[in-house]
C-alpha positions as CSV (number, residue, x, y, z in Angstrom):
1,X,0.0,0.0,0.0
2,X,1.4,3.4,-0.9
3,X,0.0,6.6,0.3
4,X,0.8,9.4,-2.2
5,X,0.4,12.1,0.5
6,X,3.4,10.7,2.4
7,X,5.1,8.4,-0.2
8,X,5.1,5.6,2.3
9,X,5.0,2.0,1.2
10,X,3.9,-0.5,3.8
11,X,4.5,-4.2,4.0
12,X,2.8,-6.2,6.8
13,X,3.9,-9.7,7.7
14,X,1.4,-11.6,9.7
15,X,0.0,-15.1,9.8
16,X,-3.4,-13.6,10.4
17,X,-5.2,-11.9,7.5
18,X,-5.1,-8.4,9.0
19,X,-2.7,-6.6,6.7
20,X,-5.3,-4.1,5.4
21,X,-6.5,-3.2,8.9
22,X,-2.9,-2.7,10.1
23,X,-2.0,-0.4,7.2
24,X,-5.2,1.6,7.8
25,X,-4.4,1.9,11.5
26,X,-0.9,3.2,10.7
27,X,-2.2,5.9,8.3
28,X,-5.0,6.9,10.6
29,X,-2.4,7.4,13.4
30,X,0.0,9.3,11.1
31,X,-2.8,11.6,9.8
32,X,-3.9,12.4,13.3
33,X,-0.4,12.9,14.6
34,X,0.5,15.3,11.8
35,X,-2.7,17.3,12.3
36,X,-2.6,17.2,16.1
37,X,0.9,18.5,16.3
38,X,0.8,20.6,13.2
39,X,3.8,18.7,12.1
40,X,5.2,18.1,8.6
41,X,6.7,14.8,7.5
42,X,10.4,15.6,7.1
43,X,11.1,12.1,5.8
44,X,9.2,10.9,2.7
45,X,9.4,8.0,0.3
46,X,9.8,5.5,3.1
47,X,9.4,1.8,3.1
48,X,7.8,0.6,6.4
49,X,7.9,-3.1,7.2
50,X,5.6,-4.2,10.0
51,X,6.4,-7.7,11.2
52,X,4.1,-9.4,13.7
53,X,6.4,-12.0,15.2
54,X,6.9,-14.5,18.0
55,X,9.1,-13.5,20.8
56,X,10.9,-15.9,23.2
57,X,8.3,-16.9,25.8
58,X,10.4,-15.4,28.6
59,X,10.9,-12.1,26.9
60,X,9.4,-9.0,28.4
61,X,9.8,-7.1,25.2
62,X,6.6,-6.3,23.2
63,X,7.7,-4.3,20.3
64,X,10.3,-2.1,18.7
65,X,10.7,0.4,15.9
66,X,14.1,0.7,14.1
67,X,15.1,3.4,11.7
68,X,18.4,4.7,10.4
69,X,20.2,7.2,12.6
70,X,21.8,8.7,9.4
71,X,19.0,10.4,7.5
72,X,21.1,10.1,4.3
73,X,20.6,6.4,4.3
74,X,17.7,4.7,2.5
75,X,14.4,5.5,4.3
76,X,13.5,2.2,5.7
77,X,11.7,1.6,9.0
78,X,11.1,-1.7,10.7
79,X,8.5,-2.3,13.3
80,X,8.3,-5.6,15.1
81,X,5.4,-6.4,17.4
82,X,5.0,-9.5,19.5
83,X,2.0,-11.3,18.1
84,X,0.3,-13.2,20.9
85,X,-1.4,-15.4,18.3
86,X,1.9,-17.1,17.6
87,X,2.5,-18.2,21.2
88,X,-0.7,-20.0,22.4
89,X,-2.7,-16.9,23.1
90,X,-6.2,-16.8,24.3
91,X,-7.9,-14.3,22.1
92,X,-9.5,-12.4,25.0
93,X,-10.2,-8.7,25.0
94,X,-7.4,-7.8,27.4
95,X,-4.7,-9.5,25.4
96,X,-6.0,-8.1,22.1
97,X,-6.2,-4.5,23.5
98,X,-2.7,-4.8,24.9
99,X,-1.5,-6.1,21.5
100,X,-3.1,-3.2,19.6
101,X,-1.9,-0.7,22.2
102,X,1.6,-1.9,21.6
103,X,1.1,-1.6,17.9
104,X,-0.1,2.0,18.4
105,X,2.8,2.8,20.7
106,X,5.3,1.7,18.0
107,X,3.4,3.6,15.3
108,X,3.8,6.8,17.4
109,X,7.6,6.2,17.3
110,X,7.4,5.9,13.5
111,X,5.4,9.2,13.4
112,X,8.1,10.8,15.6
113,X,10.8,9.7,13.2
114,X,8.9,10.8,10.1
115,X,8.2,14.2,11.5
116,X,11.4,14.8,13.5
117,X,9.4,15.3,16.7
118,X,11.2,14.4,19.9
119,X,8.1,13.7,22.0
120,X,7.3,15.7,25.1
121,X,8.8,15.6,28.6
122,X,6.9,15.4,31.9
123,X,7.3,18.9,33.1
124,X,9.1,19.0,36.5
125,X,9.8,15.3,36.6
126,X,13.3,14.6,37.9
127,X,15.0,11.4,37.0
128,X,18.5,9.8,36.9
129,X,19.7,10.0,33.3
130,X,22.5,7.6,34.1
131,X,20.0,4.9,35.2
132,X,18.9,3.0,32.1
133,X,15.4,2.4,33.5
134,X,14.9,6.0,34.5
135,X,16.3,7.2,31.2
136,X,14.0,4.9,29.2
137,X,10.8,5.6,31.2
138,X,11.2,9.4,31.3
139,X,12.6,9.8,27.7
140,X,10.2,12.3,26.0
141,X,9.7,10.0,23.0
142,X,8.6,7.2,25.3
143,X,6.4,9.5,27.4
144,X,4.6,10.6,24.2
145,X,4.2,7.1,22.8
146,X,2.7,5.8,26.1
147,X,0.4,8.9,26.3
148,X,-1.0,8.1,22.8
149,X,-1.1,4.3,22.7
150,X,-4.5,4.1,24.5
151,X,-5.9,7.1,22.7
152,X,-5.0,5.7,19.3
153,X,-6.2,2.2,20.2
154,X,-9.6,3.8,21.2
155,X,-9.8,6.2,18.2
156,X,-8.5,4.0,15.4
157,X,-7.7,0.4,16.6
158,X,-11.2,-0.8,17.5
159,X,-11.9,-2.3,14.1
160,X,-8.8,-4.4,14.3
161,X,-9.7,-5.4,17.9
162,X,-13.2,-6.5,16.7
163,X,-11.7,-8.5,13.9
164,X,-9.3,-10.2,16.2
165,X,-12.1,-11.0,18.7
166,X,-14.0,-12.9,16.0
167,X,-13.5,-16.6,16.2
168,X,-12.5,-16.7,12.6
169,X,-10.5,-13.5,11.8
170,X,-10.4,-14.2,8.0
């Protein structure tokens, strides 16, 4: 799927037939993000690969977004999200909402990359920048992504939630 407005080509890799819904979710979030923050995309003609994968059972990781640090490189973005369907999930609403929330969180990171936004800090919050946990949790890009994951799940992710709650998602 290519969106002429942004020049983004998306490839979704999933065992479930949800590619169309995932692409729509991403573009709904990007459109909202650009409008909400009156931001412009500074990176265009990007290839976005979204991989819904299985993580090691003991892993606490849920997703990640990777993009080149050097903007002169090819514009490629990789998003990996832990797909609970690949690891004996029970398709209950809590698991599915968490899964879609993680997806929305990672999509906010992609929006940050595409627009050059650096998130927003929690005003007045003090934290130890040398402590990796503090640094991660209070990093403005993470604060912003956590702030919007539930909002975007509610605004744009519910069709995907409904599809995944069906006994036969095809």
